[in-house]
PyMOL Python script that loads the backbone (N, CA, C, O; Angstrom):
from pymol import cmd

cmd.read_pdbstr("""\
ATOM      1  N   PHE A   1     -32.150  31.786  15.238  1.00  0.00           N
ATOM      2  CA  PHE A   1     -32.261  31.786  13.769  1.00  0.00           C
ATOM      3  C   PHE A   1     -31.904  30.396  13.258  1.00  0.00           C
ATOM      4  O   PHE A   1     -30.749  30.134  12.924  1.00  0.00           O
ATOM      5  N   GLN A   2     -32.852  29.540  13.199  1.00  0.00           N
ATOM      6  CA  GLN A   2     -32.587  28.172  12.740  1.00  0.00           C
ATOM      7  C   GLN A   2     -32.714  28.091  11.227  1.00  0.00           C
ATOM      8  O   GLN A   2     -33.701  28.555  10.657  1.00  0.00           O
ATOM      9  N   GLY A   3     -31.724  27.507  10.581  1.00  0.00           N
ATOM     10  CA  GLY A   3     -31.782  27.323   9.137  1.00  0.00           C
ATOM     11  C   GLY A   3     -31.546  28.603   8.366  1.00  0.00           C
ATOM     12  O   GLY A   3     -31.760  28.640   7.154  1.00  0.00           O
ATOM     13  N   VAL A   4     -31.109  29.654   9.043  1.00  0.00           N
ATOM     14  CA  VAL A   4     -30.849  30.921   8.348  1.00  0.00           C
ATOM     15  C   VAL A   4     -29.354  31.210   8.363  1.00  0.00           C
ATOM     16  O   VAL A   4     -28.740  31.220   9.430  1.00  0.00           O
ATOM     17  N   PRO A   5     -28.761  31.445   7.198  1.00  0.00           N
ATOM     18  CA  PRO A   5     -27.324  31.774   7.130  1.00  0.00           C
ATOM     19  C   PRO A   5     -26.987  32.946   8.034  1.00  0.00           C
ATOM     20  O   PRO A   5     -27.750  33.908   8.123  1.00  0.00           O
ATOM     21  N   LEU A   6     -25.842  32.866   8.708  1.00  0.00           N
ATOM     22  CA  LEU A   6     -25.450  33.919   9.645  1.00  0.00           C
ATOM     23  C   LEU A   6     -25.370  35.262   8.935  1.00  0.00           C
ATOM     24  O   LEU A   6     -25.782  36.282   9.487  1.00  0.00           O
ATOM     25  N   GLY A   7     -24.844  35.270   7.716  1.00  0.00           N
ATOM     26  CA  GLY A   7     -24.723  36.519   6.958  1.00  0.00           C
ATOM     27  C   GLY A   7     -26.086  37.159   6.745  1.00  0.00           C
ATOM     28  O   GLY A   7     -26.248  38.369   6.906  1.00  0.00           O
ATOM     29  N   LEU A   8     -27.062  36.338   6.381  1.00  0.00           N
ATOM     30  CA  LEU A   8     -28.406  36.860   6.130  1.00  0.00           C
ATOM     31  C   LEU A   8     -29.006  37.406   7.423  1.00  0.00           C
ATOM     32  O   LEU A   8     -29.625  38.470   7.438  1.00  0.00           O
ATOM     33  N   ALA A   9     -28.811  36.655   8.506  1.00  0.00           N
ATOM     34  CA  ALA A   9     -29.337  37.079   9.802  1.00  0.00           C
ATOM     35  C   ALA A   9     -28.754  38.433  10.190  1.00  0.00           C
ATOM     36  O   ALA A   9     -29.464  39.312  10.677  1.00  0.00           O
ATOM     37  N   LYS A  10     -27.445  38.586   9.967  1.00  0.00           N
ATOM     38  CA  LYS A  10     -26.796  39.860  10.311  1.00  0.00           C
ATOM     39  C   LYS A  10     -27.364  40.981   9.460  1.00  0.00           C
ATOM     40  O   LYS A  10     -27.586  42.090   9.945  1.00  0.00           O
ATOM     41  N   ARG A  11     -27.597  40.687   8.191  1.00  0.00           N
ATOM     42  CA  ARG A  11     -28.113  41.707   7.274  1.00  0.00           C
ATOM     43  C   ARG A  11     -29.503  42.155   7.719  1.00  0.00           C
ATOM     44  O   ARG A  11     -29.801  43.349   7.767  1.00  0.00           O
ATOM     45  N   VAL A  12     -30.344  41.180   8.041  1.00  0.00           N
ATOM     46  CA  VAL A  12     -31.708  41.500   8.484  1.00  0.00           C
ATOM     47  C   VAL A  12     -31.670  42.261   9.804  1.00  0.00           C
ATOM     48  O   VAL A  12     -32.422  43.214  10.004  1.00  0.00           O
ATOM     49  N   GLY A  13     -30.781  41.828  10.705  1.00  0.00           N
ATOM     50  CA  GLY A  13     -30.667  42.476  12.010  1.00  0.00           C
ATOM     51  C   GLY A  13     -30.275  43.931  11.863  1.00  0.00           C
ATOM     52  O   GLY A  13     -30.844  44.804  12.519  1.00  0.00           O
ATOM     53  N   SER A  14     -29.300  44.193  11.000  1.00  0.00           N
ATOM     54  CA  SER A  14     -28.858  45.574  10.801  1.00  0.00           C
ATOM     55  C   SER A  14     -29.974  46.380  10.159  1.00  0.00           C
ATOM     56  O   SER A  14     -30.127  47.567  10.444  1.00  0.00           O
ATOM     57  N   ARG A  15     -30.747  45.751   9.301  1.00  0.00           N
ATOM     58  CA  ARG A  15     -31.861  46.446   8.646  1.00  0.00           C
ATOM     59  C   ARG A  15     -32.902  46.854   9.684  1.00  0.00           C
ATOM     60  O   ARG A  15     -33.402  47.979   9.667  1.00  0.00           O
ATOM     61  N   LEU A  16     -33.221  45.931  10.585  1.00  0.00           N
ATOM     62  CA  LEU A  16     -34.204  46.228  11.628  1.00  0.00           C
ATOM     63  C   LEU A  16     -33.723  47.381  12.497  1.00  0.00           C
ATOM     64  O   LEU A  16     -34.491  48.283  12.829  1.00  0.00           O
ATOM     65  N   LYS A  17     -32.446  47.345  12.860  1.00  0.00           N
ATOM     66  CA  LYS A  17     -31.905  48.403  13.716  1.00  0.00           C
ATOM     67  C   LYS A  17     -31.999  49.751  13.020  1.00  0.00           C
ATOM     68  O   LYS A  17     -32.207  50.777  13.667  1.00  0.00           O
ATOM     69  N   ASN A  18     -31.846  49.748  11.698  1.00  0.00           N
ATOM     70  CA  ASN A  18     -31.861  51.008  10.959  1.00  0.00           C
ATOM     71  C   ASN A  18     -33.286  51.506  10.724  1.00  0.00           C
ATOM     72  O   ASN A  18     -33.527  52.713  10.696  1.00  0.00           O
ATOM     73  N   SER A  19     -34.235  50.574  10.553  1.00  0.00           N
ATOM     74  CA  SER A  19     -35.592  50.973  10.180  1.00  0.00           C
ATOM     75  C   SER A  19     -36.478  51.217  11.401  1.00  0.00           C
ATOM     76  O   SER A  19     -37.460  51.955  11.318  1.00  0.00           O
ATOM     77  N   TYR A  20     -36.135  50.600  12.531  1.00  0.00           N
ATOM     78  CA  TYR A  20     -36.940  50.787  13.738  1.00  0.00           C
ATOM     79  C   TYR A  20     -36.227  51.703  14.731  1.00  0.00           C
ATOM     80  O   TYR A  20     -34.998  51.787  14.732  1.00  0.00           O
ATOM     81  N   PRO A  21     -37.001  52.390  15.575  1.00  0.00           N
ATOM     82  CA  PRO A  21     -36.407  53.271  16.599  1.00  0.00           C
ATOM     83  C   PRO A  21     -35.415  52.501  17.455  1.00  0.00           C
ATOM     84  O   PRO A  21     -35.633  51.337  17.793  1.00  0.00           O
ATOM     85  N   ARG A  22     -34.315  53.176  17.800  1.00  0.00           N
ATOM     86  CA  ARG A  22     -33.272  52.514  18.602  1.00  0.00           C
ATOM     87  C   ARG A  22     -33.822  52.066  19.953  1.00  0.00           C
ATOM     88  O   ARG A  22     -33.387  51.048  20.492  1.00  0.00           O
ATOM     89  N   GLU A  23     -34.758  52.803  20.495  1.00  0.00           N
ATOM     90  CA  GLU A  23     -35.293  52.457  21.819  1.00  0.00           C
ATOM     91  C   GLU A  23     -35.923  51.068  21.804  1.00  0.00           C
ATOM     92  O   GLU A  23     -35.708  50.272  22.719  1.00  0.00           O
ATOM     93  N   LEU A  24     -36.703  50.779  20.760  1.00  0.00           N
ATOM     94  CA  LEU A  24     -37.362  49.469  20.677  1.00  0.00           C
ATOM     95  C   LEU A  24     -36.328  48.356  20.622  1.00  0.00           C
ATOM     96  O   LEU A  24     -36.453  47.342  21.307  1.00  0.00           O
ATOM     97  N   VAL A  25     -35.307  48.558  19.799  1.00  0.00           N
ATOM     98  CA  VAL A  25     -34.267  47.532  19.658  1.00  0.00           C
ATOM     99  C   VAL A  25     -33.511  47.368  20.968  1.00  0.00           C
ATOM    100  O   VAL A  25     -33.192  46.253  21.379  1.00  0.00           O
ATOM    101  N   ARG A  26     -33.229  48.498  21.620  1.00  0.00           N
ATOM    102  CA  ARG A  26     -32.456  48.449  22.865  1.00  0.00           C
ATOM    103  C   ARG A  26     -33.254  47.731  23.953  1.00  0.00           C
ATOM    104  O   ARG A  26     -32.701  46.939  24.716  1.00  0.00           O
ATOM    105  N   ASP A  27     -34.548  48.011  24.018  1.00  0.00           N
ATOM    106  CA  ASP A  27     -35.385  47.383  25.045  1.00  0.00           C
ATOM    107  C   ASP A  27     -35.626  45.908  24.732  1.00  0.00           C
ATOM    108  O   ASP A  27     -35.954  45.126  25.625  1.00  0.00           O
ATOM    109  N   GLY A  28     -35.464  45.532  23.470  1.00  0.00           N
ATOM    110  CA  GLY A  28     -35.671  44.136  23.106  1.00  0.00           C
ATOM    111  C   GLY A  28     -37.142  43.815  22.896  1.00  0.00           C
ATOM    112  O   GLY A  28     -37.501  42.654  22.699  1.00  0.00           O
ATOM    113  N   LYS A  29     -38.001  44.839  22.936  1.00  0.00           N
ATOM    114  CA  LYS A  29     -39.434  44.599  22.752  1.00  0.00           C
ATOM    115  C   LYS A  29     -39.705  44.066  21.347  1.00  0.00           C
ATOM    116  O   LYS A  29     -40.549  43.191  21.152  1.00  0.00           O
ATOM    117  N   LEU A  30     -38.979  44.605  20.380  1.00  0.00           N
ATOM    118  CA  LEU A  30     -39.187  44.198  18.991  1.00  0.00           C
ATOM    119  C   LEU A  30     -38.909  42.707  18.825  1.00  0.00           C
ATOM    120  O   LEU A  30     -39.714  41.980  18.243  1.00  0.00           O
ATOM    121  N   PHE A  31     -37.749  42.250  19.346  1.00  0.00           N
ATOM    122  CA  PHE A  31     -37.375  40.848  19.194  1.00  0.00           C
ATOM    123  C   PHE A  31     -38.235  39.960  20.089  1.00  0.00           C
ATOM    124  O   PHE A  31     -38.551  38.828  19.724  1.00  0.00           O
ATOM    125  N   ALA A  32     -38.613  40.472  21.256  1.00  0.00           N
ATOM    126  CA  ALA A  32     -39.445  39.692  22.171  1.00  0.00           C
ATOM    127  C   ALA A  32     -40.791  39.403  21.509  1.00  0.00           C
ATOM    128  O   ALA A  32     -41.337  38.308  21.647  1.00  0.00           O
ATOM    129  N   GLY A  33     -41.318  40.387  20.794  1.00  0.00           N
ATOM    130  CA  GLY A  33     -42.597  40.204  20.109  1.00  0.00           C
ATOM    131  C   GLY A  33     -42.486  39.186  18.989  1.00  0.00           C
ATOM    132  O   GLY A  33     -43.420  38.424  18.735  1.00  0.00           O
ATOM    133  N   LYS A  34     -41.337  39.176  18.320  1.00  0.00           N
ATOM    134  CA  LYS A  34     -41.144  38.232  17.211  1.00  0.00           C
ATOM    135  C   LYS A  34     -41.016  36.807  17.723  1.00  0.00           C
ATOM    136  O   LYS A  34     -41.501  35.869  17.090  1.00  0.00           O
ATOM    137  N   VAL A  35     -40.362  36.642  18.874  1.00  0.00           N
ATOM    138  CA  VAL A  35     -40.184  35.294  19.417  1.00  0.00           C
ATOM    139  C   VAL A  35     -41.522  34.819  19.980  1.00  0.00           C
ATOM    140  O   VAL A  35     -41.615  33.703  20.493  1.00  0.00           O
TER     141      VAL A  35
END
""", "prot")
cmd.dss("prot")
cmd.show_as("cartoon", "prot")
cmd.util.cbc("prot")
cmd.orient("prot")
Protein backbone atom coordinates (compact mmCIF):
# COMPACT_ATOMS: atom_id res chain seq x y z
CA PHE A 1 0.00 0.00 0.00
CA GLN A 2 2.15 2.84 -1.23
CA GLY A 3 0.99 6.36 -0.42
CA VAL A 4 -2.02 5.08 1.51
CA PRO A 5 -2.44 5.94 5.22
CA LEU A 6 -2.19 2.85 7.42
CA GLY A 7 -5.55 3.67 9.02
CA LEU A 8 -7.26 3.80 5.64
CA ALA A 9 -5.60 0.57 4.54
CA LYS A 10 -6.81 -1.16 7.70
CA ARG A 11 -10.32 0.16 7.16
CA VAL A 12 -10.43 -1.07 3.57
CA GLY A 13 -8.92 -4.41 4.58
CA SER A 14 -11.54 -4.98 7.25
CA ARG A 15 -14.24 -4.00 4.76
CA LEU A 16 -13.00 -6.55 2.24
CA LYS A 17 -12.91 -9.26 4.89
CA ASN A 18 -16.49 -8.46 5.84
CA SER A 19 -17.89 -8.17 2.31
CA TYR A 20 -16.09 -11.12 0.71
CA PRO A 21 -16.27 -14.81 1.69
CA ARG A 22 -13.71 -15.72 4.34
CA GLU A 23 -12.38 -18.53 2.16
CA LEU A 24 -11.24 -16.11 -0.56
CA VAL A 25 -9.49 -13.88 1.95
CA ARG A 26 -7.91 -16.86 3.71
CA ASP A 27 -6.62 -18.33 0.45
CA GLY A 28 -5.26 -14.94 -0.57
CA LYS A 29 -6.82 -15.28 -4.03
CA LEU A 30 -8.57 -11.94 -3.63
CA PHE A 31 -5.36 -10.05 -2.82
CA ALA A 32 -3.32 -12.05 -5.34
CA GLY A 33 -5.72 -10.95 -8.07
CA LYS A 34 -5.44 -7.32 -7.01
CA VAL A 35 -1.64 -7.39 -7.05
